[in-house]
C-alpha positions as CSV (number, residue, x, y, z in Angstrom):
1,X,72.4,90.3,93.0
2,X,75.3,92.4,95.0
3,X,72.7,95.3,94.6
4,X,69.5,94.0,95.7
5,X,71.8,92.9,99.1
6,X,73.3,96.4,99.7
7,X,70.2,98.1,99.1
8,X,69.2,95.9,101.8
9,X,71.9,96.4,104.2
10,X,72.6,99.9,103.6
11,X,68.5,101.4,102.8
12,X,68.2,103.4,99.8
13,X,68.7,106.7,102.0
14,X,66.6,108.9,103.8
15,X,64.4,107.3,106.9
16,X,66.0,104.2,107.7
17,X,63.7,103.2,109.9
18,X,60.8,104.5,108.4
19,X,62.1,102.5,105.2
20,X,62.1,99.3,108.1
21,X,58.5,100.4,109.0
22,X,57.0,100.4,105.6
23,X,58.6,97.1,104.3
24,X,57.5,95.7,107.3
25,X,53.9,97.3,107.6
26,X,53.8,95.8,103.3
27,X,54.3,91.9,104.4
28,X,52.1,92.2,107.0
29,X,49.2,94.2,104.9
30,X,49.1,90.7,103.0
31,X,48.9,88.6,105.8
32,X,52.7,87.6,106.0
33,X,55.2,87.2,109.2
34,X,55.9,91.2,109.1
35,X,59.5,90.1,110.3
36,X,60.7,88.3,107.2
37,X,61.1,91.8,105.8
38,X,63.2,92.9,109.2
39,X,64.8,89.8,108.7
40,X,66.6,88.6,105.2
41,X,69.7,87.2,105.9
42,X,68.2,83.7,105.1
43,X,66.5,84.8,102.4
44,X,69.6,86.4,100.9
45,X,71.1,83.6,102.0
46,X,68.9,80.4,100.0
47,X,69.0,83.2,96.9
48,X,72.8,82.8,96.3
49,X,72.7,79.4,96.6
50,X,69.7,78.9,94.3
51,X,72.2,81.0,92.0
52,X,75.0,79.3,92.2
53,X,72.8,76.1,91.9
54,X,71.0,76.7,88.9
55,X,73.9,79.7,87.8
56,X,72.5,83.1,87.5
57,X,69.9,83.1,84.8
58,X,67.3,82.8,88.3
59,X,66.8,86.9,87.3
60,X,66.7,86.9,83.3
61,X,64.0,84.2,84.5
62,X,62.3,86.4,86.5
63,X,62.1,88.9,84.3
64,X,60.3,86.6,81.3
65,X,58.0,85.1,84.4
66,X,56.7,88.3,85.7
67,X,57.2,90.4,82.4
68,X,57.9,89.0,79.5
69,X,55.8,86.0,79.4
70,X,52.8,87.7,81.5
71,X,49.6,88.1,79.1
72,X,48.2,90.7,81.5
73,X,47.6,94.1,80.5
74,X,46.2,97.3,80.6
75,X,45.9,100.4,78.4
76,X,46.0,103.5,80.1
77,X,44.8,107.2,77.9
78,X,45.5,110.0,80.1
79,X,43.4,113.2,79.3
80,X,44.3,116.1,80.2
81,X,40.9,118.6,81.7
82,X,40.4,121.9,80.3
83,X,38.9,123.1,82.9
84,X,40.0,121.1,85.8
85,X,40.3,124.4,87.8
86,X,36.9,125.0,87.9
87,X,35.9,122.1,88.5
88,X,37.2,121.6,91.7
89,X,36.5,124.7,93.0
90,X,32.8,124.6,92.1
91,X,33.0,121.1,93.8
92,X,34.6,122.9,97.4
93,X,31.9,125.2,96.6
94,X,29.0,122.4,97.0
95,X,31.3,121.2,99.8
96,X,31.7,124.2,101.9
97,X,27.6,125.1,100.8
98,X,26.5,121.6,102.3
99,X,28.4,122.0,105.7
100,X,27.5,125.5,105.8
101,X,24.0,124.0,105.8
102,X,24.2,121.4,108.6
103,X,25.7,124.2,110.6
104,X,23.7,126.5,113.4
105,X,24.3,130.0,113.1
106,X,26.5,130.1,115.9
107,X,28.8,127.0,114.1
108,X,29.0,128.9,111.5
109,X,30.1,132.2,113.8
110,X,32.9,129.9,114.9
111,X,34.3,128.6,112.6
112,X,34.7,132.1,110.9
113,X,36.1,133.0,113.9
114,X,38.3,130.1,114.0
115,X,39.9,130.9,110.8
116,X,40.0,134.4,111.0
117,X,43.0,133.8,113.9
């Protein structure tokens, strides 16, 4: 609990303003009040009261409910590509050829001139 409270009050280091913004944005993104990410004193107070009332097993129960008893699983296997770079270069060539085919000779020359600068 102390770690969570300290993290909320002091931030994780780095850019504090950006942390606050991203926290508010995460709330807003899910149609929740973005102020809830900034004003957390009431939530901390309720959490502390809940821990005092039920004992210190609140976090253990959260771990049990969200991780251990959760039956949703994903099996993910990643395989390296032996020719990823060649595939990316080929895709890039196709994109360049497509863009070039849509340009007039003058537009194409402007692009070349801008790239030389």
